[in-house]
C-alpha positions as CSV (number, residue, x, y, z in Angstrom):
1,M,72.3,-46.7,-45.2
2,S,68.7,-45.9,-44.4
3,D,66.2,-48.5,-44.1
4,N,64.2,-47.4,-46.7
5,W,66.8,-47.5,-49.8
6,G,65.5,-49.2,-52.5
7,L,65.4,-49.6,-56.3
8,C,63.7,-46.8,-58.4
9,R,61.9,-49.6,-60.3
10,D,59.9,-50.8,-57.4
11,C,59.2,-47.0,-56.1
12,K,56.4,-44.8,-56.1
13,W,58.3,-42.1,-56.8
14,W,59.7,-42.9,-60.3
15,Q,57.3,-41.4,-63.2
16,I,58.3,-43.8,-66.7
17,E,56.3,-43.1,-70.2
18,P,52.7,-44.2,-70.1
19,D,54.0,-47.5,-72.4
20,A,57.1,-48.2,-70.7
21,A,57.9,-51.5,-69.2
22,I,59.1,-51.7,-65.6
23,E,63.0,-52.8,-66.2
24,N,66.0,-51.9,-65.2
25,P,67.3,-50.2,-68.3
26,T,63.7,-48.1,-68.7
27,M,64.4,-44.0,-68.3
28,G,61.8,-42.1,-66.0
29,L,62.0,-39.1,-63.3
30,C,62.0,-38.9,-59.9
31,I,58.8,-37.4,-58.4
32,D,59.6,-37.2,-54.7
33,A,58.6,-34.2,-53.8
34,E,62.2,-33.2,-52.4
35,L,63.7,-33.7,-55.6
36,Q,61.5,-32.9,-58.1
37,P,63.1,-29.6,-59.0
38,Y,66.2,-31.1,-59.6
39,L,64.6,-32.8,-62.5
40,V,66.6,-36.3,-61.6
41,R,66.6,-38.5,-64.4
42,V,66.9,-42.2,-63.1
43,S,66.6,-45.6,-64.5
44,G,64.8,-48.3,-62.8
45,N,68.1,-50.2,-61.9
46,S,68.5,-46.9,-59.9
47,G,68.1,-46.6,-55.9
48,C,68.2,-44.4,-52.7
49,N,67.0,-43.5,-49.6
50,R,63.7,-41.9,-50.3
51,F,62.5,-44.8,-51.6
52,M,58.6,-45.6,-51.0
53,E,57.5,-49.3,-52.2
54,G,54.5,-48.5,-54.9
55,K,54.1,-48.6,-58.4
56,P,55.7,-46.4,-60.5
57,A,53.7,-43.1,-62.0
58,R,53.3,-42.7,-65.5
59,A,53.1,-39.6,-67.6
60,E,54.1,-38.4,-71.3
61,G,57.9,-36.4,-71.6
62,S,58.9,-38.5,-67.9
63,S,62.0,-40.2,-70.4
64,C,63.0,-37.0,-71.9
65,Q,66.4,-35.3,-71.8
66,P,65.9,-33.4,-69.6
67,P,62.4,-34.4,-68.5
68,E,59.5,-32.2,-69.5
69,A,56.3,-34.3,-67.6
70,V,54.7,-33.0,-65.0
71,P,54.7,-35.1,-61.3
72,Q,51.8,-37.4,-61.3
73,R,51.7,-37.3,-57.3
């Protein structure tokens, strides 16, 4: 397992709605450059080895099914 593994709620590649709380059940879009084409919708409790510590980005439409937001980073 990668040393970079971490939870989405603590990752700068997680993008959530502008007024959403940073919590485990909050749904958002993964905006990691390599994963953007797949519109990966994840919860704050999800995690992976693309993790980069930071505050989530925010954009309207990040939690839609499928996500409609444009990546903000």
